[in-house]
MIKE-789481 format. One record per residue (C-alpha): residue in three letters; z, y, x. Coordinates in steps of 0.5 Angstrom, whole numbers, plus 500, padded with zeros to 3 digits. Example, Ala and Ser with C-alpha at 12.3 -4.5 7.8 and 13.67 -1.06 7.14 Angstrom:
2
ALA516491525SER514498527
***
This chain:
117
GLN211256424VAL213252419GLN217246420LEU217240415VAL223236414GLU223229411SER229226408GLY230220404GLY227214408GLY231208409LEU232200408VAL231197402ARG229191399ALA223189396GLY222191389GLY227197390SER226204390LEU226210394ARG225218393LEU222221399SER223229400CYS219234404ALA222241405ALA219247408SER223251413ARG220257409ILE216259404ILE209257405PHE203261402SER196259400VAL198252400ALA192248398ALA195241398MET201237400GLY201230401TRP204224404TYR201220409ARG204213413GLN203209419ALA205202420PRO205199427GLY199198430LYS195201424GLN192208423ARG195213419GLU193213412LEU193217406VAL199215401ALA198221396THR197228395ILE198234390THR194240390SER196247388SER193246381GLY197240380SER192234381THR194228385ASN191223389TYR193216391ALA191211396ASP189204392SER195200395VAL200205392LYS197207385GLY202205379ARG208205384PHE208211387THR209218384ILE208225388SER211231385ARG212238387ASP217243386ASN214250388ALA220254387LYS224250393ASN217249397THR219241397VAL214235395TYR217229393LEU214222393GLN218217388MET216210391ASN218204386SER216197386LEU216197394LYS213192398ALA214189405GLU207192406ASP210199405THR214199411ALA211205415VAL213212418TYR212216412TYR209223414CYS209230410ASN203234410ALA202241408GLN195244408GLY193251407PHE186253404ARG180253408LEU185249413MET188255415TYR194251417ASP196244417TYR203242418TRP206236419GLY213233419GLN216229424GLY216223419THR221218416GLN222211417VAL221207411THR223199411VAL222194406SER225187407SER222181403
***
C-alpha cells in the first residue's frame, strides 16, 4: 500500500500562483506515470497533467501554458506549478500514480484549490 499526500492547496486571487506537491509514503517502483486530476463541484473528475517515466508531459487544453508538472524521482514527489490561476481552476486536486500495465493505481485524498475572482 502506498499513500499519496498532497499539499500546497489553498485560497489565491485570480492571476496568482500555487505549487502543489504530492509525496509518496514510500518508494514506488515501476511507475508508468504520475499526474494530477481535479474535480469541481458538479463536474466529473478530469485530467490536468501527467508525466511519464520518460519525462513526457501531457496537459489538459484548459491549463496549457499556465500549469507545469514536474517530478523529483529521488523524493518520490510530483509537483504542479500553477500560474495565472483563474476562478475556473477552483477544484479539488488529486494526485495519481500508475504502474506499468496498471499494476497499481494510487490516489491521494485531494487538496482544495480555490481561486477568487
